[in-house]
C-alpha positions in Angstrom: 5.0 1.9 -10.5 5.5 -1.8 -10.6 8.1 -3.5 -8.3 8.9 -7.1 -9.0 10.6 -9.6 -6.6 13.1 -11.6 -8.6 13.4 -14.1 -5.8 11.2 -14.9 -2.7 11.6 -12.4 0.1 10.1 -10.8 3.2 9.7 -7.0 3.3 8.9 -4.8 6.2 8.2 -1.1 6.2 9.3 0.4 9.6 6.3 2.7 9.4 3.8 -0.2 9.4 3.3 -3.4 11.3 2.8 -6.0 8.7 5.6 -8.0 7.2 4.8 -9.0 3.6 6.0 -12.2 1.9 6.7 -12.0 -1.8 7.0 -15.0 -4.0 9.5 -15.1 -6.9 8.3 -12.8 -9.7 5.4 -11.5 -7.6 4.6 -7.8 -8.4 3.7 -4.9 -6.2 1.9 -2.0 -7.9 1.9 1.5 -6.5 0.2 4.7 -7.3 1.7 8.1 -6.8 -0.6 11.0 -7.4 -1.5 14.4 -6.0 -5.1 13.9 -7.1 -6.0 11.5 -4.3 -7.3 12.5 -0.9 -7.6 10.2 2.1 -11.4 9.9 2.0 -11.4 9.2 -1.7 -8.8 6.5 -1.4 -10.9 4.6 1.1 -14.0 4.9 -1.0 -12.3 3.7 -4.2 -10.4 1.0 -2.4 -13.6 -0.4 -0.8 -15.4 -0.3 -4.1 -12.6 -2.4 -5.6 -12.8 -5.0 -2.7 -10.0 -3.8 -0.5 -10.1 -3.1 3.2 -8.5 -0.1 4.9 -5.1 -0.8 6.3 -2.7 1.4 8.1 -1.9 5.0 7.0 1.2 7.0 7.8 1.8 10.7 7.1 5.2 12.3 6.9 6.1 14.8 9.6 5.2 17.8 7.4 1.8 16.3 6.5 2.4 16.5 2.8 2.7 12.8 2.0 0.7 9.8 3.0 1.4 6.1 2.7 -1.9 4.2 2.7 -1.8 0.4 2.9 -4.9 -1.6 1.7 -5.5 -5.3 1.8 -8.0 -7.6 0.0 -11.3 -7.6 2.0 -12.1 -10.8 3.7 
C-alpha cells in the first residue's frame, strides 16, 4: 500500500513513540502479508539497510505492527 501526504504534516501512532514528519507529496509504503514472521522481518530489514524499530502486537496476538528506520 502507498500512502501519500498531499501537504506537509506530522503523524503519530498512539502505539509507538516516534512522531513522523512528512513533506508534501512524500510517500509511505506499507506491506501487509501473512507470509512474514517477526524473525524474518528483522533479517530482511537489516539486509536492506534498516534498523529494528518498535513492534506492537494486538491484544489477540494475531497482528503485528513493526516499525523500521534507515540504519545509521
